[in-house]
C-alpha positions in Angstrom: 11.7 13.5 11.4 11.6 10.7 8.8 8.2 9.1 8.0 7.9 6.1 5.6 4.4 5.6 4.1 3.8 1.8 3.5 0.9 -0.3 2.5 0.6 -3.2 4.9 1.4 -6.1 2.7 3.3 -9.0 4.3 6.8 -8.1 3.0 6.4 -4.4 3.7 5.7 -5.3 7.3 8.5 -7.8 7.4 10.9 -5.0 6.2 9.9 -2.9 9.2 10.6 -5.8 11.6 13.9 -6.6 9.8 15.5 -3.2 10.6 13.5 -2.3 13.7 16.8 -1.3 15.5 17.6 1.3 12.8 14.1 2.6 12.7 14.1 3.1 16.5 17.5 4.6 16.7 16.8 7.2 14.0 13.4 8.1 15.5 11.7 7.2 12.2 8.0 6.7 11.9 6.5 4.0 9.7 3.0 5.0 8.6 1.2 1.7 7.8 -2.1 1.6 5.8 -3.7 -1.8 6.4 -4.7 -3.5 3.2 -5.5 -7.0 4.4 -8.4 -8.4 6.5 -6.1 -10.8 8.2 -4.7 -9.2 11.3 -1.8 -11.6 11.9 1.0 -9.8 10.1 0.1 -6.2 11.1 -0.4 -7.2 14.8 3.0 -8.9 14.8 4.6 -5.8 13.3 3.0 -3.5 15.9 4.1 -5.9 18.6 7.8 -5.5 17.4 7.4 -1.7 17.1 5.9 -1.5 20.7 8.6 -3.8 22.1 11.3 -1.4 20.7 9.4 1.8 21.8 9.3 2.9 18.2 7.0 5.6 16.7 4.4 4.4 14.3 1.0 5.4 12.8 -1.7 3.0 11.7 -4.1 4.4 9.1 -7.7 4.1 10.5 -9.6 4.6 7.2 -7.6 2.8 4.5 -8.4 3.8 0.9 -7.0 0.7 -0.9 -6.9 -3.0 -0.5 -9.4 -5.4 1.2 -10.5 -2.9 3.9 -11.2 0.1 1.7 -14.8 -0.7 1.2 -15.4 -3.1 4.0 -16.3 -1.1 7.1 -17.0 -4.1 9.3 -13.6 -5.8 8.6 -11.9 -2.4 9.1 -13.5 -1.8 12.5 -12.7 -5.4 13.6 -9.1 -4.9 12.8 -8.8 -1.4 14.4 -10.8 -2.6 17.4 -8.3 -5.4 17.8 -5.4 -3.0 17.5 -7.0 -0.6 19.9 -7.7 -3.2 22.6 -4.3 -4.8 22.4 -2.2 -1.6 21.9 -3.9 1.4 23.6 -0.8 3.6 22.8 -1.1 3.1 19.1 -1.3 6.3 17.1 -3.9 6.4 14.4 -3.9 8.3 11.1 -7.0 9.7 9.5 -6.9 10.2 5.7 -8.7 13.3 4.4 -9.2 14.3 0.8 -11.5 16.3 -1.3 -14.4 13.9 -0.8 -14.0 13.3 2.9 -16.9 14.2 5.2 -17.0 15.6 8.7 -19.0 12.5 9.8 -16.2 10.2 8.7 -13.6 12.1 10.8 -15.9 12.4 13.8 -16.9 8.7 13.7 -13.2 7.7 14.0 -12.5 10.2 16.8 -15.6 9.1 18.7 -14.8 5.4 18.3 -11.1 5.7 19.5 -11.0 8.7 21.8 -8.1 7.4 23.9 -5.7 7.1 20.9 -3.4 9.9 19.7 -4.0 10.6 16.0 -2.6 12.6 13.0 -4.4 13.9 9.9 -3.0 12.7 6.6 -3.9 15.0 3.7 -4.3 13.1 0.5 -6.1 16.1 -0.9 -7.8 19.3 0.2 -10.5 18.8 2.9 -13.3 21.3 2.4 -13.9 22.2 6.1 -10.5 23.6 7.0 -12.0 25.2 10.1 -13.1 21.9 11.5 -9.6 20.4 11.2 -8.1 23.6 12.8 -10.5 23.3 15.7 -9.8 19.6 16.2 -6.0 20.2 16.0 -6.2 23.0 18.6 -8.7 21.5 21.1 -8.2 17.7 21.0 -5.3 16.8 23.3 -4.7 13.6 21.4 -3.9 15.4 18.2 -0.3 15.0 17.0 0.5 16.4 13.5 -0.7 17.2 10.0 0.9 15.0 7.3 0.7 16.3 3.7 1.2 14.2 0.6 3.2 16.4 -1.8 1.3 17.6 -4.9 -2.1 16.6 -3.4 -2.7 20.0 -2.0 -1.6 23.6 -2.6 1.0 25.5 -0.6 -1.8 27.8 0.5 -3.9 24.9 1.8 -0.9 23.6 3.7 -0.2 27.0 5.2 -3.6 27.0 6.9 -2.1 24.5 9.4 1.2 26.2 10.0 0.4 26.6 13.7 0.7 22.9 14.1 3.4 20.3 13.6 3.6 19.5 9.9 5.2 16.7 7.9 5.6 16.6 4.1 5.7 13.3 2.3 6.8 13.1 -1.3 6.3 10.2 -3.8 9.9 10.1 -5.0 9.7 6.9 -7.0 9.4 7.5 -10.8 7.3 4.5 -11.6 7.3 3.0 -15.1 4.5 0.8 -16.5 6.9 -2.1 -17.1 10.2 -3.1 -15.5 12.1 -3.0 -18.9 11.4 0.7 -19.2 13.8 1.4 -16.3 16.6 0.5 -18.6 16.3 3.9 -20.3 17.6 5.6 -17.1 19.2 3.2 -14.6 20.2 6.0 -12.2 18.0 8.9 -11.3 17.5 11.5 -8.6 15.2 10.3 -5.8 15.0 13.1 -3.2 16.7 15.9 -1.2 13.7 16.6 1.0 15.7 15.5 4.1 17.9 18.6 3.7 15.3 21.2 2.8 12.1 20.2 4.6 12.8 22.6 7.5 13.5 25.5 5.2 10.1 24.9 3.7 8.4 25.2 7.1 7.9 21.6 8.0 9.0 19.7 11.1 9.3 16.3 9.4 9.5 14.7 5.9 9.0 11.3 4.3 8.4 9.2 1.2 6.7 6.1 0.0 10.0 4.2 0.2 11.1 2.4 -3.0 7.6 1.4 -3.8 5.9 4.7 -4.5 2.4 5.8 -4.0 1.1 2.8 -5.8 -0.9 -0.3 -4.8 -1.8 -3.5 -6.6 -2.8 -6.9 -5.5 -0.1 -8.5 -7.6 0.8 -9.0 -11.2 1.6 -11.7 -13.7 4.9 -13.5 -14.1 7.8 -11.0 -14.6 9.7 -10.9 -17.9 12.2 -8.5 -16.4 13.2 -8.5 -12.7 14.0 -5.1 -11.3 15.7 -4.2 -8.0 15.4 -0.6 -6.8 18.1 0.5 -4.5 18.7 4.0 -3.0 22.0 5.5 -2.2 23.4 8.9 -1.1 25.9 11.2 -2.8 28.4 13.6 -1.3 26.0 16.4 -2.4 23.5 15.0 0.3 21.1 14.1 -2.5 19.6 10.6 -2.6 19.5 8.8 -5.8 17.9 5.5 -7.0 19.6 2.9 -9.0 17.6 0.2 -11.0 19.2 -3.2 -11.5 17.6 -5.3 -14.2 17.7 -8.8 -15.5 18.8 -9.3 -19.2 16.5 -8.3 -22.0 14.2 -11.1 -23.1 10.8 -11.5 -24.8 9.3 -14.2 -22.6 9.2 -14.9 -18.9 11.9 -17.1 -17.3 12.3 -18.8 -14.0 12.6 -16.3 -11.1 16.0 -17.5 -9.8 17.5 -16.9 -13.3 16.0 -13.4 -13.4 17.2 -12.6 -9.9 20.7 -13.9 -10.6 21.0 -11.5 -13.6 19.7 -8.5 -11.7 21.6 -9.1 -8.5 24.8 -9.6 -10.5 24.4 -6.0 -11.7 23.9 -4.9 -8.1 27.0 -6.9 -7.0 29.1 -5.0 -9.6 27.7 -1.7 -8.4 28.5 -2.4 -4.7 32.1 -3.2 -5.6 32.4 0.6 -6.4 30.8 1.4 -3.0 32.1 -1.2 -0.6 31.5 1.0 2.4 27.8 0.4 1.9 28.1 -3.1 3.2 29.3 -1.8 6.6 25.9 -0.4 7.5 23.4 -2.2 5.2 22.6 -5.7 6.3 19.9 -5.7 3.6 22.5 -5.5 0.9 24.7 -8.1 2.6 21.8 -10.5 2.5 21.1 -9.7 -1.1 24.6 -10.7 -2.0 24.3 -13.9 0.1 21.2 -14.7 -1.9 23.1 -14.2 -5.1 26.0 -16.5 -3.9 23.5 -19.2 -2.9 21.7 -19.4 -6.2 18.9 -16.8 -5.8 16.4 -19.3 -4.5 13.9 -16.8 -3.2 10.9 -14.7 -4.4 10.6 -11.2 -5.9 8.5 -10.2 -2.9 11.4 -11.1 -0.5 13.8 -9.0 -2.6 11.3 -6.1 -2.3 11.4 -6.5 1.4 15.2 -6.2 1.4 15.0 -3.1 -0.9 12.6 -1.4 1.5 14.7 -2.4 4.5 17.8 -1.0 2.9 16.1 2.4 2.3 15.3 2.5 6.1 19.0 1.7 6.7 20.0 4.5 4.3 17.8 7.0 6.1 19.3 5.9 9.4 22.7 6.6 8.0 21.7 10.0 6.7 20.1 11.0 10.0 22.6 9.5 12.4 25.9 9.5 10.6 25.3 12.2 7.9 
């Protein structure tokens, strides 16, 4: 069903915990790529997922962040997860440069764990992956990142469960550039994945397939909120602070951006019935916007989980 690919920053993990009830009820699967050496936040997130009997996948060979080129720290984190949560499902990223040794090393180190293969490209030894999928009882599914591999390549794994994940977020280089198109199509993969031969679908939430350690002070604050239409399509709406040339205090920027959101929600009041994330955003607005941009991102991600719950459960 629905899979959300997230990098394991603090507020991404907090978003999962914030709407864990909706994630569990809709049978959604967060895929978390660890990006921090510290295990505190990710272990707490896994604890909440486990307590709620939720599906989840932890990427065992992260390609970005503090663990990407630090095998010792990566093994320490994964060993800790493995020892504490023996039922955790691991994900193994493969791409054009992956090696058989990399895959087998992970499988040999964590043989008791179920695992899925995440295709961020076209692995050269297709036969090896087919053999692993067919003979390893712990294997679960093949997860393909849209546009990273051909239809032919994906078809080589049609005998197994397959999930297609698309990067639906049309990222701009600066926040002010979203002003040119405040509303845009996000996805309809949730209504056509089955007809394309897949058993599940997903996205990179409202963040996109993009990772950075952080930027400078924002000149324009941007909120990215998804919503559905009667056509079953999902759209994204961008809410921006006022145009300016120099940075201002974050509460001022947020007040301007959330005021635009508040006006939009007035046209869709039914959204507040099922989205506690949007309710909290409006409470933040009423209380003077004394929070951070990262916390607002948490609520935007959480709202997208709530929207997918609505789409899956209520239609």
